[in-house]
C-alpha positions in Angstrom: -15.5 -50.5 -13.9 -17.5 -47.1 -13.9 -18.1 -45.7 -16.8 -20.6 -42.7 -17.8 -24.1 -43.4 -19.2 -26.3 -41.8 -20.5 -29.6 -42.7 -18.9 -32.0 -41.1 -20.7 -32.2 -38.4 -24.2 -32.2 -35.4 -22.6 -30.1 -32.3 -21.1 -26.4 -32.7 -19.1 -28.4 -33.8 -16.2 -28.5 -37.4 -17.9 -25.2 -38.3 -17.7 -24.5 -40.4 -14.4 -21.6 -42.5 -13.3 -22.5 -46.0 -12.9 -20.6 -49.4 -12.3 -20.9 -51.3 -15.8 -19.3 -54.8 -16.9 -15.8 -54.5 -18.7 -15.1 -54.1 -22.1 -14.2 -57.3 -24.1 -11.2 -56.9 -26.4 -11.5 -59.0 -29.2 -8.3 -60.3 -31.0 -7.2 -57.9 -33.2 -8.1 -55.1 -29.7 -6.2 -53.5 -27.2 -7.9 -52.6 -23.4 -6.6 -48.9 -22.5 -6.6 -48.3 -18.5 -8.0 -44.5 -19.6 -6.5 -42.1 -17.7 -7.8 -38.9 -19.7 -10.9 -38.7 -22.1 -11.9 -35.1 -24.0 -15.9 -33.8 -24.6 -16.5 -33.3 -27.9 -19.8 -32.2 -29.6 -20.7 -35.2 -31.0 -21.0 -36.4 -27.3 -23.6 -33.7 -26.6 -25.8 -35.0 -29.7 -25.5 -38.4 -28.7 -26.7 -37.2 -25.7 -29.6 -36.0 -28.0 -29.9 -38.9 -29.6 -28.7 -37.3 -32.4 -25.6 -39.0 -33.3 -25.9 -42.7 -31.5 -23.0 -44.9 -31.6 -22.7 -47.5 -35.0 -23.5 -50.9 -34.6 -21.1 -52.3 -32.5 -19.4 -49.7 -30.4 -19.9 -48.9 -26.6 -23.2 -47.3 -25.9 -21.0 -44.8 -24.1 -19.9 -41.4 -24.8 -16.1 -40.7 -25.9 -14.6 -40.4 -29.1 -10.6 -40.3 -27.7 -8.5 -40.8 -24.8 -5.1 -41.8 -23.2 -3.9 -43.9 -20.2 -2.3 -47.1 -20.3 -2.7 -50.5 -22.4 -4.1 -53.1 -19.9 -4.3 -56.2 -22.5 -3.6 -57.0 -26.3 -5.3 -59.4 -28.6 -4.0 -62.1 -30.0 -2.9 -60.8 -33.2 -1.8 -56.9 -31.9 1.5 -56.8 -32.4 3.2 -53.6 -32.1 1.9 -52.7 -29.3 2.4 -54.6 -25.4 1.0 -54.1 -21.9 2.1 -50.8 -20.0 2.7 -48.5 -23.0 1.3 -45.0 -22.6 -1.1 -44.6 -25.8 -3.6 -42.3 -27.4 -6.5 -43.9 -29.5 -9.3 -42.7 -31.9 -12.7 -44.6 -30.5 -16.0 -45.0 -31.7 -17.3 -44.3 -28.2 -16.2 -45.3 -24.8 -14.6 -42.7 -23.7 -16.0 -41.9 -20.9 -15.2 -44.6 -19.1 -12.1 -46.6 -16.7 -11.2 -48.6 -19.5 -12.2 -49.0 -23.3 -11.7 -51.6 -26.1 -10.0 -49.9 -29.1 -8.9 -51.6 -32.3 -5.0 -51.8 -32.0 -4.9 -50.0 -35.7 -6.8 -47.0 -34.1 -4.0 -46.4 -31.3 -1.3 -43.4 -31.3 2.3 -43.1 -29.2 1.9 -40.3 -27.1 4.0 -38.1 -28.6 7.5 -37.7 -26.7 7.1 -34.0 -24.6 2.9 -34.2 -24.3 1.9 -35.2 -20.7 -0.1 -38.4 -20.8 -3.2 -36.2 -20.2 -2.9 -33.7 -23.0 -2.4 -36.3 -24.9 -6.6 -36.6 -24.9 -6.3 -33.7 -26.7 -5.3 -34.6 -30.3 -7.0 -37.9 -32.0 -10.1 -36.3 -33.2 -9.3 -33.3 -34.1 -5.8 -34.7 -35.8 -7.6 -37.3 -37.3 -10.6 -35.0 -38.3 -8.7 -32.0 -39.4 -6.0 -34.4 -41.4 -8.6 -36.7 -43.4 -10.8 -33.3 -44.4 -8.9 -30.7 -45.3 -5.6 -32.6 -46.8 -6.3 -36.3 -47.7 -9.6 -35.0 -49.2 -9.6 -31.2 -49.6 -5.6 -31.6 -50.5 -4.8 -27.9 -48.4 -1.2 -26.9 -49.5 1.4 -24.6 -49.0 1.2 -21.2 -50.2 -3.1 -21.3 -50.2 -5.5 -19.9 -48.0 -7.3 -21.2 -45.6 -10.8 -20.1 -43.6 -11.1 -22.2 -40.4 -15.1 -21.1 -38.9 -15.0 -21.7 -35.5 -11.4 -20.8 -35.4 -11.3 -21.5 -31.0 -13.0 -24.3 -30.9 -10.6 -27.8 -30.2 -10.6 -28.8 -33.9 -10.3 -24.6 -34.6 -7.1 -24.6 -32.3 -5.7 -27.8 -33.9 -6.5 -26.8 -37.8 -4.7 -22.9 -36.9 -1.4 -25.3 -36.1 -1.4 -27.6 -38.8 -1.9 -25.6 -41.5 0.6 -22.8 -40.1 2.8 -25.4 -40.2 2.1 -26.8 -43.5 2.7 -23.3 -44.5 -1.1 -22.2 -45.6 -2.3 -18.1 -44.9 -4.8 -18.8 -42.4 -8.1 -17.4 -41.9 -10.8 -17.9 -38.8 -14.2 -17.0 -37.6 -14.8 -16.4 -33.7 -17.5 -14.7 -31.5 -15.1 -12.7 -29.0 -12.1 -10.3 -28.7 -10.7 -13.1 -26.3 -11.2 -16.0 -29.0 -9.4 -13.6 -31.2 -6.7 -13.2 -29.5 -5.9 -16.7 -28.5 -6.2 -17.6 -31.9 -3.5 -14.8 -33.6 -1.1 -16.0 -31.0 -1.6 -19.7 -32.5 -0.3 -17.9 -35.6 -3.9 -17.5 -37.5 -3.4 -14.6 -39.8 -6.7 -12.8 -40.3 -8.9 -12.8 -37.2 -12.5 -12.6 -38.5 -15.4 -11.3 -35.2 -18.3 -12.6 -37.0 -20.8 -11.2 -35.0 -19.2 -7.6 -36.0 -18.3 -7.8 -39.0 -19.2 -9.5 -42.5 -16.5 -12.3 -42.9 -17.5 -12.4 -47.0 -16.5 -8.8 -47.4 -13.1 -9.2 -45.2 -12.1 -12.2 -46.9 -12.8 -10.8 -50.1 -10.5 -7.8 -48.9 -8.2 -9.5 -47.2 -7.0 -12.0 -50.4 -7.2 -8.6 -53.1 -11.3 -10.2 -54.2 -10.0 -13.6 -55.0 -11.3 -15.6 -51.8 -9.8 -18.6 -50.4 -9.0 -21.7 -51.0 -10.4 -24.3 -48.7 -12.7 -23.5 -45.8 -13.7 -26.1 -42.7 -17.4 -25.1 -41.7 -18.7 -26.6 -38.9 -22.0 -24.4 -39.7 -23.6 -25.6 -42.6 -26.7 -24.6 -44.0 -26.8 -20.2 -42.3 -23.2 -20.0 -43.8 -23.3 -22.0 -46.9 -23.9 -19.3 -49.8 -21.3 -17.3 -47.5 -18.9 -19.8 -48.0 -19.3 -19.9 -51.5 -18.7 -16.8 -52.0 -15.7 -16.1 -50.2 -14.3 -19.3 -52.1 -11.2 -18.7 -54.9 -11.0 -20.1 -57.9 -11.2 -23.9 -58.0 -11.8 -23.4 -53.8 -13.2 -26.5 -51.5 -16.2 -26.0 -49.3 -15.3 -29.0 -46.5 -18.2 -29.3 -44.5 -17.9 -31.2 -40.6 -21.1 -30.2 -38.8 -24.8 -28.4 -38.8 -24.4 -25.9 -35.6 -26.2 -23.6 -38.3 -29.2 -26.1 -39.8 -28.8 -29.3 -42.2 -31.3 -28.2 -45.2 -30.1 -24.7 -47.5 -30.9 -23.1 -50.8 -28.0 -22.2 -52.8 -27.3 -20.9 -56.2 -25.7 -23.8 -58.1 -24.4 -21.2 -60.9 -21.6 -20.2 -58.0 -20.5 -23.9 -57.9 -19.8 -23.4 -62.1 -18.6 -20.2 -62.7 -15.8 -21.2 -59.6 -15.5 -24.5 -60.7 -15.7 -24.8 -56.6 -16.0 -28.4 -54.8 -18.3 -28.6 -52.0 -17.5 -32.0 -49.4 -19.0 -33.1 -46.2 -17.9 -36.1 -44.0 -17.9 -37.5 -40.6 -15.8 -39.5 -38.3 -17.0 -41.9 -36.3 -19.3 -43.9 -38.5 -16.1 -44.9 -40.7 -14.7 -48.3 -41.3 -12.1 -49.3 -38.5 -9.7 -49.9 -41.6 -10.7 -46.8 -43.0 -10.2 -45.3 -39.4 -6.6 -47.1 -39.3 -5.4 -45.6 -42.6 -6.3 -42.3 -41.2 -4.6 -42.8 -37.6 -1.4 -44.0 -39.4 -1.6 -40.8 -42.1 -1.7 -38.6 -39.0 0.8 -40.4 -37.0 3.2 -39.9 -40.3 2.1 -36.3 -41.0 1.5 -34.2 -38.0 3.3 -36.3 -35.3 6.6 -35.0 -36.5 5.0 -31.7 -36.2 4.3 -32.1 -32.4 7.2 -33.7 -31.9 9.2 -31.0 -33.6 7.0 -28.9 -30.6 5.4 -26.5 -33.8 2.3 -27.7 -32.5 0.8 -28.5 -28.8 -2.1 -29.4 -27.2 -4.7 -26.8 -26.4 -7.5 -27.8 -23.3 -9.5 -25.0 -21.6 -10.1 -27.2 -18.7 -10.8 -30.4 -17.0 -13.7 -32.0 -14.6 -13.2 -35.7 -13.0 -15.9 -38.1 -14.5 -18.3 -37.8 -12.5 -18.6 -34.3 -13.5 -19.2 -35.0 -17.1 -22.4 -33.2 -16.8 -20.4 -30.1 -16.1 -18.1 -30.5 -18.9 -20.7 -30.7 -21.3 -22.6 -27.9 -20.2 -19.1 -25.8 -20.3 -19.2 -27.2 -24.3 -22.5 -26.2 -25.0 -22.0 -22.2 -23.9 -19.3 -22.1 -26.0 -16.9 -20.8 -23.6 -14.0 -22.4 -23.9 -10.9 -21.8 -26.0 -10.1 -25.1 -26.9 -10.8 -28.4 -25.4 -12.6 -29.7 -22.6 -11.1 -33.0 -20.7 -12.6 -35.5 -18.5 -10.3 -37.3 -16.2 -11.1 -41.0 -14.8 
């Protein structure tokens, strides 16, 4: 098969489409003929050597895919050859075929194209496992999403609105703010021209929000804590603003705040299967009802993975960038 290989660590140009060995499936895995995959920040970090694949995972980038099942392992009962599916991967999505544990596979939701289905697994599993399973965001609460126009952000806006939550976002352009507003965001803050702490306080009568989903890390840490309500929860999923910070612990104590962080890729296949199961139960109905839609900015052929990475790193996009196998 063909796969996108990271030929050496470096810029997007190190991504090359090459002939490689077909993956071999284990007894509890399925082989998916990949139709589409999506580009995630973690893929760019892997390319730079900052986010290596877990032990035993495919060396090729790609944390989600959609496609058709081509073979099933001896212990697999739910799936059969020919099923159209999407899947959460530990790697290997930038390829024509990928082996994946059966528990990390989801049916393509009715009404969603096979191509667009690849926009869901990584964002749905990330958002549901962090904000809802761990931070327990619930109806009637307030929620701030940094990077509201990203793949994660555009999904989180829709999921939170479906759950009856008041949604705040930050983004860096009028076009991105407008896109978030259209998806249902209640309060849209331009982080380039506004102080998000002041705006959050103004919109919540000085209280702050209940939950924050943050991709920035160090540069936003204290400001995030200052933006939380009593009993608030800050969930960190990225370090685009650095990984080392100082904070005033008194602010945690005074407002009984919770600081959480988690990644998805390094979890065990059993843990991922639990998350995928929760996503199918709680997220898939919203998609089937038409309450949530995939937000796809553009797509490239697999051979142009370098261009897709350049676009992602420019942060000019809104939603997901896809690669078509």
